[in-house]
C-alpha positions in Angstrom: 0.0 -0.1 0.1 2.8 2.4 0.9 4.5 1.7 -2.5 1.1 2.4 -4.4 0.6 5.7 -2.5 4.0 6.7 -3.3 3.7 5.9 -7.1 0.3 7.8 -7.3 2.0 10.9 -5.5 4.8 10.9 -8.1 2.4 10.6 -10.9 0.2 13.2 -9.7 3.2 15.6 -8.8 4.7 15.0 -12.2 1.5 15.6 -14.2 0.8 18.6 -11.8 4.0 20.4 -12.6 3.6 20.3 -16.5 2.0 23.3 -18.0 1.5 24.8 -21.2 3.6 24.0 -24.3 6.4 25.9 -25.9 6.6 26.3 -29.7 7.8 23.2 -31.5 8.4 22.5 -35.3 6.6 20.2 -37.6 7.0 19.2 -41.2 4.9 19.7 -44.3 5.9 17.7 -47.4 4.0 16.8 -50.6 4.0 17.0 -54.5 3.2 19.7 -56.9 1.6 18.8 -59.9 0.2 21.0 -63.0 -3.2 20.9 -64.3 -2.3 18.0 -66.4 -1.1 16.0 -63.2 2.7 16.3 -64.2 5.0 16.9 -61.5 6.3 20.6 -61.5 10.1 20.9 -60.9 11.7 24.2 -59.5 8.8 25.5 -57.5 9.8 27.7 -54.6 8.0 26.8 -51.3 8.4 29.3 -48.7 7.5 30.4 -45.1 8.9 33.7 -44.0 12.8 33.0 -44.4 12.6 29.2 -44.9 12.4 27.8 -48.2 12.4 24.5 -50.2 12.2 23.6 -54.0 10.8 20.9 -55.5 12.9 18.3 -57.4 12.2 16.5 -60.7 9.3 14.6 -58.9 7.6 17.9 -57.8 8.5 16.7 -54.2 9.3 19.1 -51.4 9.7 19.2 -47.8 9.9 22.0 -45.1 10.2 22.7 -41.6 7.7 24.9 -39.9 6.6 25.9 -36.7 3.7 24.3 -35.1 1.0 25.6 -32.9 0.2 28.6 -35.1 -1.2 29.5 -38.4 1.4 29.9 -41.1 1.2 30.8 -44.8 3.1 28.8 -47.4 3.9 30.4 -50.7 4.3 28.3 -54.0 5.7 30.2 -56.6 7.1 29.5 -60.3 8.4 31.4 -63.1 5.8 29.9 -65.6 2.9 29.5 -63.1 0.5 31.7 -60.8 1.5 31.9 -57.3 -0.3 30.1 -54.9 -0.9 30.7 -51.0 -2.1 28.1 -48.4 -2.7 28.8 -44.6 -2.0 25.7 -42.2 -1.7 25.0 -38.5 0.2 21.7 -37.8 0.8 19.8 -34.3 4.4 19.6 -32.8 6.3 16.7 -34.7 3.8 16.3 -37.2 4.8 15.0 -40.6 1.7 16.6 -42.8 1.3 15.6 -46.4 0.1 18.7 -48.5 -0.2 18.3 -52.5 -0.8 21.4 -54.7 -2.0 21.7 -58.3 -0.3 25.0 -59.8 -2.0 26.4 -62.9 -1.7 29.8 -64.8 -4.5 31.1 -62.7 -3.9 32.8 -59.4 -5.4 31.1 -56.4 -5.4 31.4 -52.5 -6.5 28.0 -50.8 -8.3 28.2 -47.7 -7.2 27.0 -44.3 -6.4 23.7 -44.3 -8.0 21.7 -41.6 -5.7 18.7 -40.5 -8.8 16.4 -40.2 -10.4 14.0 -42.7 -14.0 15.0 -43.8 -14.5 11.8 -45.4 -13.8 9.8 -42.3 -15.8 12.1 -40.3 -18.6 11.5 -42.4 -18.3 7.8 -42.4 -18.1 7.7 -38.7 -14.3 6.6 -38.9 -11.9 7.3 -36.1 -8.2 8.2 -37.3 -5.3 7.4 -34.9 -2.0 9.0 -35.5 1.0 6.7 -35.7 3.2 8.7 -33.5 0.4 8.0 -30.9 0.8 4.7 -31.2 4.3 4.4 -31.1 4.5 6.5 -27.8 1.8 4.8 -26.0 3.2 2.6 -23.1 1.6 -0.7 -22.9 2.9 -4.1 -22.1 2.0 -5.0 -25.6 2.8 -2.0 -27.5 0.9 -1.5 -30.8 -2.2 -0.3 -32.4 -4.4 -2.7 -30.1 -3.0 -0.9 -27.3 -4.5 2.2 -28.2 -7.9 0.7 -29.2 -8.3 -0.6 -25.6 -8.6 2.9 -24.5 -11.8 3.6 -26.4 -15.3 3.2 -25.3 -16.8 -0.3 -26.7 -13.3 -1.9 -27.1 -12.6 -4.1 -24.4 -9.7 -6.5 -23.4 -8.6 -8.1 -20.0 -5.4 -9.4 -21.1 -2.2 -7.3 -21.7 -0.5 -10.2 -23.0 -2.7 -10.4 -26.2 -3.5 -8.6 -28.9 -7.1 -9.5 -29.3 -10.0 -7.3 -28.4 -13.8 -7.5 -28.4 -16.0 -4.5 -29.7 -19.5 -3.6 -28.2 -20.2 -7.4 -27.3 -18.6 -9.3 -30.0 -15.8 -11.8 -29.6 -12.0 -11.9 -30.8 -13.1 -13.4 -33.9 -15.9 -10.8 -35.2 -13.2 -8.1 -36.2 -12.0 -7.2 -39.4 -8.4 -6.2 -39.8 -6.9 -4.6 -43.4 -3.6 -3.6 -44.4 -3.5 -1.8 -47.5 -6.9 -3.2 -48.6 -6.0 -6.7 -48.0 -7.5 -8.6 -45.1 -5.1 -10.3 -42.6 -5.9 -13.5 -40.3 -4.7 -14.5 -36.8 -3.4 -18.1 -35.9 -6.0 -20.7 -35.3 -4.5 -22.6 -32.1 -3.5 -19.6 -29.9 -5.2 -20.5 -26.6 -3.7 -18.3 -23.8 -3.3 -14.8 -22.8 0.6 -15.0 -22.8 0.8 -16.3 -26.4 0.4 -13.4 -28.6 3.5 -11.4 -28.3 3.4 -9.5 -31.6 0.5 -7.8 -33.4 0.4 -8.3 -37.3 0.8 -4.6 -37.9 4.3 -2.9 -37.4 3.6 0.4 -36.0 6.9 1.9 -37.6 5.3 1.3 -41.0 2.2 2.7 -40.5 0.9 5.9 -42.2 -2.8 5.8 -41.6 -4.9 4.2 -39.0 -8.9 3.8 -39.2 -11.2 2.3 -36.8 -14.8 1.8 -37.0 -16.8 0.2 -34.0 -20.0 -0.7 -35.9 -22.2 0.3 -38.7 -19.6 0.3 -41.2 -19.9 0.4 -44.9 -20.7 -2.7 -47.4 -17.2 -2.3 -49.0 -15.7 -3.8 -45.9 -16.1 -7.6 -45.4 -18.4 -9.9 -43.5 -17.9 -9.6 -39.9 -20.1 -8.7 -37.2 -18.3 -6.2 -34.8 -15.6 -3.8 -36.2 -13.0 -2.8 -39.0 -9.2 -1.9 -38.5 -8.2 -0.4 -41.8 -4.6 0.3 -41.8 -2.3 1.8 -44.7 1.5 1.4 -45.0 3.6 4.2 -45.8 5.0 4.5 -49.3 8.8 6.0 -48.7 9.8 9.6 -50.2 13.5 9.4 -49.1 15.8 7.1 -47.1 14.8 6.5 -43.2 15.8 4.4 -40.5 14.1 3.6 -37.3 15.2 1.4 -34.5 13.8 0.6 -30.9 15.2 -1.4 -28.2 14.1 -2.3 -24.5 13.9 -5.0 -21.8 11.0 -6.8 -24.0 12.8 -6.8 -27.3 13.5 -4.4 -30.2 12.9 -3.6 -34.1 14.4 -1.8 -36.8 12.7 -0.3 -39.6 14.4 0.8 -43.1 12.9 2.8 -46.1 14.3 4.3 -49.3 13.5 5.2 -53.0 15.2 4.7 -56.1 16.9 7.4 -57.9 14.3 7.4 -60.7 11.5 7.6 -58.0 9.8 4.5 -59.4 10.8 2.1 -57.0 10.4 2.5 -53.0 10.3 -0.2 -50.2 10.0 -0.2 -46.5 11.0 -3.3 -44.5 10.9 -3.9 -40.7 12.3 -6.7 -38.4 11.0 -7.3 -34.8 11.7 -9.4 -31.8 9.9 -9.8 -28.6 10.8 -11.7 -25.4 7.9 -11.7 -22.9 9.8 -13.1 -20.0 10.1 -10.2 -18.4 6.1 -10.0 -18.1 5.3 -13.6 -17.7 7.8 -13.9 -14.7 5.7 -11.5 -12.9 2.9 -13.7 -12.9 1.9 -16.0 -9.9 2.7 -19.0 -11.8 6.5 -19.6 -11.3 7.8 -21.0 -14.6 10.7 -21.8 -16.7 9.3 -20.0 -19.5 10.7 -18.0 -22.3 8.1 -17.1 -24.9 9.9 -15.4 -28.2 8.3 -14.0 -31.1 9.9 -12.7 -34.5 8.6 -11.3 -37.7 10.0 -9.7 -41.1 7.8 -7.7 -43.1 8.1 -5.8 -46.5 6.2 -3.4 -48.5 7.7 -2.7 -52.1 6.0 -0.4 -54.5 6.3 0.2 -58.2 5.2 2.9 -60.2 6.3 2.6 -63.8 3.9 5.5 -64.7 1.2 7.4 -63.8 -1.7 4.9 -64.8 0.0 1.7 -63.2 1.1 1.0 -59.7 2.0 -2.3 -58.5 2.9 -3.2 -54.4 3.7 -6.4 -52.6 3.1 -6.7 -49.0 5.1 -9.9 -47.2 5.3 -11.1 -43.9 7.2 -14.0 -42.1 6.6 -14.6 -38.3 7.3 -17.3 -35.7 6.1 -17.5 -32.2 7.8 -20.0 -29.9 6.4 -21.1 -26.4 8.7 -23.4 -24.2 6.7 -23.5 -21.0 7.7 -25.3 -17.8 5.3 -24.2 -14.9 6.7 -24.9 -11.4 4.4 -23.6 -8.6 1.4 -21.4 -7.9 -0.2 -20.0 -4.9 -3.4 -17.8 -5.5 -5.3 -16.2 -2.4 -8.8 -15.9 -2.7 -12.1 -16.0 -0.4 -13.1 -13.6 2.2 -11.5 -11.5 4.9 -13.1 -13.8 7.6 -12.1 -16.8 5.5 -9.3 -16.6 3.6 -8.4 -19.4 1.2 -5.3 -20.2 -0.8 -4.9 -22.6 -3.7 -1.7 -24.1 -4.0 -0.6 -26.1 -7.4 2.6 -27.9 -7.8 3.3 -28.8 -11.4 5.3 -31.1 -13.3 5.7 -31.4 -17.1 6.0 -28.8 -19.8 4.3 -27.5 -22.8 6.0 -26.7 -26.6 4.2 -24.6 -28.7 5.1 -23.3 -32.1 3.3 -21.1 -34.6 4.9 -20.3 -38.1 3.2 -17.9 -40.8 3.8 -16.9 -44.0 1.9 -14.0 -45.8 2.3 -12.5 -49.2 0.2 -10.3 -51.2 0.2 -8.5 -54.7 -1.6 -5.6 -55.4 -2.0 -3.9 -58.7 -3.7 -0.1 -59.1 -4.7 1.0 -62.8 -5.8 4.3 -63.2 -7.7 4.4 -66.5 -8.5 8.0 -66.1 -9.3 10.5 -63.3 -13.0 8.9 -63.2 -12.3 5.2 -63.3 -9.6 3.2 -61.1 -9.3 -0.7 -60.9 -7.5 -2.7 -58.3 -6.6 -6.2 -58.7 -5.4 -8.0 -55.3 -4.1 -11.4 -54.9 -2.8 -13.0 -51.4 -1.7 -16.2 -49.8 -1.7 -17.0 -46.1 -0.2 -20.2 -44.8 0.2 -21.1 -41.2 1.8 -24.2 -39.4 1.0 -24.5 -35.8 1.6 -27.1 -33.2 0.4 -27.2 -29.7 2.2 -30.2 -27.6 2.0 -30.2 -23.7 1.9 -32.7 -20.8 1.4 -31.0 -17.5 0.6 -32.9 -14.4 -0.7 -30.5 -11.5 -1.4 -31.4 -7.6 -3.8 -29.1 -6.2 -4.2 -28.2 -2.4 -6.6 -25.9 -0.7 -5.3 -24.4 2.3 -6.0 -21.9 5.1 -4.0 -18.7 5.2 -2.7 -17.2 8.5 -4.3 -13.6 9.0 -3.1 -13.0 12.5 -1.2 -9.6 12.3 2.4 -9.8 14.0 2.5 -13.4 13.3 5.7 -14.6 11.3 3.7 -16.7 9.0 1.4 -13.9 8.1 -0.2 -14.5 4.6 1.3 -18.0 4.3 -0.7 -21.3 4.2 -0.9 -22.8 7.9 -3.0 -25.8 7.1 -3.7 -27.6 3.4 -5.2 -30.5 2.4 -4.8 -32.4 -1.1 -8.2 -32.0 -3.2 -6.8 -33.7 -6.3 -4.4 -33.9 -9.4 -4.9 -33.2 -13.0 -3.1 -34.3 -16.0 -3.4 -32.3 -19.5 -2.0 -33.8 -22.4 -2.4 -32.4 -26.1 -0.8 -33.3 -29.6 -2.5 -30.6 -31.9 -1.2 -30.0 -35.1 -2.7 -27.8 -38.0 -1.6 -26.5 -41.3 -3.9 -24.0 -43.3 -3.4 -22.4 -46.9 -5.8 -19.7 -47.6 -5.7 -17.9 -50.9 -7.7 -15.0 -52.0 -8.1 -13.4 -55.5 -9.9 -9.9 -55.6 -10.8 -7.1 -58.1 -12.2 -3.7 -57.1 -13.3 -0.8 -58.9 -14.1 3.0 -57.9 -16.0 5.4 -60.6 -17.0 8.9 -60.1 -19.9 10.2 -62.0 -21.6 13.4 -63.1 -18.6 15.7 -62.0 -17.7 13.7 -59.1 -21.0 14.2 -57.4 -21.5 10.4 -57.2 -19.0 7.7 -56.3 -19.7 4.0 -57.1 -17.5 1.2 -55.7 -17.6 -2.4 -56.2 -15.5 -5.7 -55.7 -15.6 -9.3 -56.3 -13.6 -11.9 -54.4 -12.9 -15.6 -54.5 -11.2 -17.4 -51.4 -10.1 -20.9 -50.9 -9.6 -22.3 -47.7 -7.5 -25.5 -47.1 -7.4 -26.9 -43.4 -5.5 -29.9 -42.3 -6.1 -30.3 -38.7 -5.3 -33.2 -36.1 -6.5 -32.7 -32.6 -5.7 -35.1 -29.7 -6.3 -33.6 -26.2 -7.5 -35.1 -23.1 -7.6 -34.4 -19.3 -7.6 -36.8 -16.7 -8.8 -35.8 -13.1 -8.3 -37.5 -9.6 -9.9 -36.2 -6.5 -8.6 -37.3 -3.4 -7.4 -40.5 -4.8 -10.5 -41.1 -6.9 -10.9 -41.1 -10.5 -13.5 -38.5 -11.7 -15.4 -39.5 -14.7 -17.2 -37.0 -16.8 -20.9 -36.3 -15.9 -21.7 -37.4 -19.4 -20.7 -40.8 -18.3 -23.6 -42.3 -16.4 -22.4 -45.4 -14.5 -22.9 -45.9 -10.5 -19.9 -44.9 -8.6 -20.0 -45.5 -4.6 -16.4 -44.8 -3.9 -15.1 -45.1 -1.2 -17.5 -47.5 0.2 -17.5 -50.2 -3.0 -14.7 -50.4 -5.5 -15.5 -48.8 -8.9 -15.3 -51.6 -11.7 -16.5 -49.4 -14.5 -14.2 -47.8 -17.4 -11.7 -45.2 -16.7 -12.8 -42.5 -19.1 -10.8 -38.9 -19.4 -12.8 -36.0 -18.0 -12.6 -34.2 -21.0 -11.4 -36.0 -24.2 -11.1 -34.6 -27.7 -10.1 -36.4 -30.8 -10.5 -35.6 -34.5 -8.6 -35.5 -37.9 -10.2 -33.2 -40.2 -9.3 -32.3 -43.8 -11.5 -29.5 -44.8 -12.0 -27.2 -48.0 -14.1 -24.1 -47.9 -14.8 -22.4 -51.3 -16.2 -18.8 -50.9 -17.3 -16.0 -53.5 -18.3 -12.8 -52.1 -18.7 -9.2 -53.5 -20.2 -5.6 -52.7 -21.4 -2.6 -54.7 -21.8 0.7 -52.9 -22.8 4.3 -54.0 -22.4 7.4 -52.1 -23.1 11.1 -53.0 -23.1 14.5 -51.4 -26.2 16.9 -51.5 -27.9 19.6 -49.8 -31.1 19.8 -47.7 -31.6 23.5 -47.7 -28.3 25.0 -46.4 -27.3 21.7 -44.6 -25.0 19.4 -46.2 -26.2 15.6 -46.7 -24.2 12.6 -47.4 -25.9 9.1 -48.5 -23.9 5.8 -48.8 -26.0 2.8 -49.6 -24.5 -0.6 -50.7 -25.0 -4.5 -50.2 -22.6 -7.2 -50.0 -23.1 -10.9 -50.7 -21.3 -14.0 -49.7 -21.7 -17.6 -50.9 -19.7 -20.7 -49.4 -19.6 -24.4 -49.6 -17.8 -27.0 -47.0 -16.3 -30.1 -48.5 -13.6 -32.3 -47.5 -12.8 -36.3 -46.3 -15.7 -37.5 -44.6 -18.2 -34.3 -44.8 -21.2 -35.3 -46.3 -24.8 -33.5 -46.7 -22.9 -30.0 -47.1 -25.0 -27.3 -48.7 -24.0 -24.4 -50.5 -25.2 -21.2 -48.7 -25.7 -17.5 -49.7 -26.2 -14.6 -47.5 -27.0 -10.7 -48.5 -26.1 -7.8 -46.1 -27.6 -4.6 -47.2 -26.2 -1.3 -45.3 -26.8 2.3 -45.7 -25.1 5.3 -43.8 -26.6 9.1 -43.6 -24.8 12.1 -42.5 -26.2 15.5 -41.8 -24.3 18.7 -41.2 -26.6 21.3 -40.2 -26.1 25.0 -41.3 -25.4 26.0 -37.9 -22.6 28.0 -36.1 -21.4 25.1 -34.3 -19.8 22.6 -36.2 -22.0 19.5 -35.6 -22.5 16.4 -37.6 -25.2 13.7 -37.2 -24.8 10.3 -38.5 -27.3 7.1 -38.8 -26.1 3.8 -39.8 -28.2 0.7 -40.4 -27.6 -2.5 -42.3 -27.4 -6.3 -42.0 -24.1 -8.0 -41.0 -23.5 -11.7 -41.5 -20.6 -13.4 -40.3 -20.2 -16.9 -42.5 -18.4 -19.4 -40.2 -14.7 -19.6 -40.4 -13.1 -23.2 -40.1 -12.9 -22.7 -36.2 -16.4 -21.9 -35.8 -17.5 -24.9 -37.9 -15.7 -27.2 -35.4 -17.7 -28.2 -32.2 -16.2 -28.7 -28.9 -15.6 -32.5 -29.7 -13.6 -31.4 -32.9 -16.4 -32.3 -35.3 -16.9 -30.5 -38.3 -20.5 -29.4 -38.9 -20.5 -28.1 -42.5 -24.2 -26.3 -42.5 -23.3 -23.9 -39.7 -25.2 -21.0 -40.6 -23.7 -17.6 -40.7 -24.3 -15.5 -37.5 -26.7 -12.4 -38.3 -26.7 -8.9 -36.8 -28.7 -5.9 -37.4 -27.0 -2.7 -36.5 -28.4 0.7 -35.5 -26.0 3.4 -34.9 -27.0 6.9 -34.2 -24.1 9.3 -33.6 -23.2 12.9 -33.1 -20.0 14.6 -33.9 -19.2 18.1 -32.4 -16.0 19.9 -33.3 -15.5 23.0 -30.9 -12.4 25.1 -29.4 -11.8 25.6 -25.7 -9.0 27.8 -24.6 -8.4 28.4 -28.1 -7.7 24.9 -28.6 -9.5 22.2 -30.7 -11.7 19.6 -29.4 -13.9 16.8 -30.3 -16.8 15.3 -28.8 -18.4 11.9 -30.5 -21.3 10.3 -29.0 -22.8 7.2 -30.3 -25.8 5.2 -29.4 -26.2 1.7 -30.8 -28.4 -1.4 -30.8 -27.4 -4.7 -32.4 -30.0 -7.7 -32.7 -28.6 -11.1 -33.2 -29.9 -14.4 -34.7 -28.4 -17.7 -35.4 -25.8 -16.8 -32.8 -22.9 -19.5 -32.6 -22.3 -19.7 -29.0 -18.9 -20.6 -27.3 -17.0 -21.2 -24.3 -13.8 -19.1 -23.6 -10.5 -20.5 -22.1 -8.3 -17.4 -21.9 -8.5 -16.1 -25.4 -9.1 -19.6 -26.9 -12.6 -19.8 -28.2 -14.4 -23.3 -28.7 -17.7 -23.0 -30.4 -20.7 -25.2 -29.7 -21.4 -24.8 -33.7 -25.4 -25.3 -33.5 -26.6 -21.9 -34.1 -28.8 -22.3 -31.2 -29.1 -18.9 -29.8 -30.1 -15.2 -30.1 -28.7 -12.4 -28.4 -28.6 -8.6 -28.3 -26.3 -5.7 -27.3 -26.9 -2.1 -26.8 -24.9 0.8 -25.4 -23.5 4.4 -25.4 -19.9 5.4 -26.1 -18.6 8.8 -25.8 -15.1 10.2 -26.3 -13.8 13.6 -25.9 -10.4 14.3 -27.5 -8.3 17.5 -28.1 -5.5 19.3 -27.0 -5.8 19.2 -23.1 -2.2 20.4 -23.5 -1.3 22.5 -26.3 0.4 20.6 -29.1 -0.6 17.2 -27.8 -3.8 14.7 -28.6 -5.2 13.1 -25.6 -8.3 11.7 -25.0 -11.2 10.5 -22.6 -13.5 7.8 -23.4 -16.7 6.5 -21.3 -19.0 3.5 -22.5 -21.8 1.6 -21.1 -22.9 -1.7 -22.9 -25.1 -4.6 -22.2 -25.4 -7.9 -24.1 -26.9 -11.0 -23.1 -28.3 -14.1 -25.4 -30.9 -16.7 -25.2 -29.8 -20.3 -25.8 -32.4 -22.9 -26.6 -34.9 -20.7 -25.1 -34.0 -21.2 -21.7 -34.0 -17.2 -20.9 -31.5 -14.5 -21.4 -28.1 -14.6 -19.6 -24.9 -12.3 -19.9 -22.7 -13.1 -23.0 -18.9 -13.8 -22.0 -18.1 -10.3 -23.4 -20.8 -8.7 -20.9 -18.6 -5.9 -19.6 -20.9 -3.0 -18.5 -19.0 0.2 -17.9 -15.7 1.3 -19.5 -13.4 4.2 -18.8 -10.5 5.0 -20.9 -7.8 7.7 -20.6 -4.8 8.2 -23.1 -3.1 11.5 -21.8 -0.1 13.1 -23.2 1.8 15.9 -21.6 5.3 17.6 -21.3 7.1 19.7 -19.0 7.9 23.5 -19.8 11.0 23.7 -17.5 12.4 20.5 -19.1 10.9 20.7 -22.5 12.8 17.4 -23.6 10.8 15.4 -21.0 7.4 13.8 -22.4 4.7 12.1 -20.3 2.5 9.4 -21.8 -0.4 7.9 -19.5 -2.7 5.0 -20.4 -5.3 4.1 -18.0 -8.2 1.7 -18.3 -11.1 0.6 -16.1 -13.6 -1.9 -16.9 -16.2 -3.7 -14.6 -15.7 -7.4 -14.5 -16.6 -9.8 -17.3 -18.8 -13.0 -16.5 -16.3 -15.7 -14.7 -17.4 -18.7 -17.0 -18.4 -22.3 -15.8 -16.9 -25.4 -15.1 -16.6 -28.2 -17.9 -20.1 -29.7 -18.5 -21.7 -27.4 -16.3 -24.8 -25.5 -17.2 -23.8 -21.8 -17.9 -27.2 -20.8 -16.6 -26.1 -21.8 -12.9 -22.8 -19.8 -13.0 -23.3 -16.2 -13.4 -20.7 -14.9 -11.1 -18.2 -12.1 -12.4 -14.4 -11.6 -12.1 -13.2 -8.7 -10.4 -13.1 -5.0 -12.0 -10.3 -4.7 -14.5 -8.2 -1.6 -13.4 -4.8 -0.8 -15.0 -2.5 1.9 -15.8 0.5 2.2 -17.8 2.7 5.5 -17.5 5.9 6.3 -19.8 8.3 9.1 -19.2 10.4 9.8 -22.6 13.6 12.4 -22.8 13.9 13.6 -26.2 17.5 14.4 -27.0 16.4 16.0 -30.5 14.0 18.4 -29.1 14.3 21.9 -30.4 17.0 20.4 -33.2 15.8 23.4 -35.5 17.9 25.5 -33.2 21.0 23.8 -33.1 24.1 24.9 -35.2 24.6 22.9 -38.6 27.0 20.0 -38.1 25.9 19.3 -34.6 25.7 15.6 -34.0 22.2 15.5 -33.1 21.1 17.2 -36.3 21.1 14.1 -38.2 18.6 12.6 -36.1 14.8 13.2 -36.6 14.2 11.6 -33.1 16.6 10.2 -30.5 15.1 9.5 -27.1 15.3 7.5 -23.8 12.1 6.2 -22.1 11.3 4.7 -18.7 7.9 3.0 -18.5 5.9 1.5 -15.5 3.3 -1.2 -16.5 0.5 -1.7 -14.2 1.5 1.4 -11.9 -0.6 0.6 -8.9 -0.1 -3.3 -9.0 -3.6 -4.1 -9.5 -4.6 -8.0 -9.6 -6.3 -8.3 -13.0 -8.1 -11.6 -13.7 -8.6 -12.9 -17.3 -10.5 -16.2 -16.6 -11.2 -18.8 -13.7 -9.7 -22.1 -12.9 -12.4 -24.2 -11.6 -11.4 -26.5 -8.5 -13.7 -29.1 -6.7 -13.4 -29.7 -3.1 -13.9 -33.1 -2.5 -15.1 -33.0 1.1 -17.8 -30.1 0.6 -18.4 -30.9 -2.9 -18.1 -27.2 -3.7 -16.6 -25.7 -6.7 -14.3 -22.7 -6.6 -13.7 -20.4 -9.0 -10.0 -19.5 -8.9 -9.1 -16.4 -10.7 -6.1 -16.4 -13.2 -4.3 -13.3 -12.5 -2.3 -11.2 -15.1 0.9 -9.5 -14.6 1.9 -7.5 -11.9 3.9 -4.1 -11.7 6.9 -4.3 -14.3 9.5 -1.6 -15.2 10.7 -1.2 -18.6 13.6 0.8 -20.2 13.4 1.8 -24.2 15.6 3.5 -26.5 14.2 5.1 -29.8 16.2 6.3 -32.9 15.2 7.6 -36.2 17.0 9.0 -38.9 
């Protein structure tokens, strides 16, 4: 407690002494074209005494002051001058492209927000915010978890649930290419790296529901990521106690080729060793990604995205002690282990994208991708359980220790699971502008072939106080210890299956959007529909039928002609999730080929309000939503492994309210506060409504950035999340309707301090050794600042004497310290 109070005082004192920002710099870069869309060389771009000149590709770059309006002047001996007014954030790299003609023109003030994204209800996240955010599992997902409606109770996993959906209901795109997760991932400590390499990112867009028809067939959310196209040489590196990364980028002399490549390595030992289970465990993750672009001319563009990743887990648990119960009757669970687990996941991903610009009104894109994963999950772990009484006498030498325990049983878990999956996609898309670009038509057709080879051999044997326990589904008399048991010995859980499955999918979409006026108000309409048709086949699969679903969707946006900058949006539509392989496989490993697509109808009403406070920009976004779901494929959740029942026997609903206030709480930095309320329940086989596994009612998230006026090189980053507890699950074979307890509330604060050596680099003389660095900083991070015990799931243990089932929380990581070095050229 004293340590917590000290850290809280330190954090409060640090935030309190930080005041207003001092002026910093930003960069503006872009390409100057003529009215024929050809690059213009020799354009002089100037702000006061600072100037830059475009090269043969029309490219320029200029450093300008931040946090103030500046006027850029573009001059050329053969073309008329152009002036433009901008206001940028500190450290921002803003792309600003200009078309020069023989007519003089003064551009309006540039607003550094995308009206298109605003109309579509898409949240944009700055890549720099993602890189700076302190988190045990740094990346895009760690920032998403501070949003209302986005929840995750595992800091060691990149998975997240959105508005009552599960981890499998989220779409992720990189450069318009859908990416996949491994199949067998089963615990919160087995995901060390997000697919997305943050150092390669240019744009990050996120929609929590009600998204357009051009996005795919999932029920919950879309994360749409665009990787950067380099314009010059660059190098970025990062090293910490958790691993490191290095990213290089460059462009050819003729400007036709460009490439960016990133290598990452992560070792989660520092985090895993802070958990309650004492282990010999070193989980390591490594990947290589590359994005290569080739632009032979203005009509054709080619790009390749590739990824190779490998995750290894050599896990040998030793002991564990978890204290639970009440203050009056504290209980401790002690577990002693033997055995080990060896898991390995290797994935290969490659995608080729071709972009053809027929003319300014018609563009076509051809995308082909291949995803291959080889996964193995092998373990033999023996565990002996003891329930004990904890000494609570203050002053006792054994305070907090177990003074009396009794053996309650043993458990042996065995698995030899192998999976090999190959997924091939071919897709063509088109974008067309009609009637002077007043109307936009988008369409796409896609074929997917999934080949899955899966072998499951997994069983669990339970012995309680010396007596073997059969599963409840085995109805045989057992009068131990009074009479000997002569029936068969059956594993408590036993899954054995070999599946060779092929899935053929055809899908597509068409959508139209336009902008018009209602009186003096601006009005946007987007309407479209998707279709998805699939057939499951394979060895031993009979009676499979082709299924087809249609998903009409529409979005409306209204910006009234008011003095206040407000925008109202309404989204409504059908969303289907045709089953992936994991959703076709039931809890016994049997593939059910005719599982239906889960269906959800979204209603989302939102308000977007831009305003200024203390002469600084802010935005308040409020969204109310309701989702009704049918043909729900219910599941059980073990850490982050999902096992579906594959019977479409439930209906469900989710409703809630999300609010997010973001802006410059401190000048020149973006921070936000989010609040969410959500309720989701399901009705299984008409038994009545109960909470879904993702029913997390209240959510508060804060991402705060600041820096000190007296030490301008020192930056502060705070990531704080509070969630009310999730349902705690139920023991194997138990009726989930009888187990409706909840885990404790999730509370976590991560804080990072960064000393930026390159701050105010523009004031240093030429030739200074720091001048060549864009960024050089040293950081210190504290994960789980207040050392809260957060649980992800329960382990269920039976007391043979009282016949009670105890839900023992599986706690996540405790307080951890990290040091980080970041460098960018």
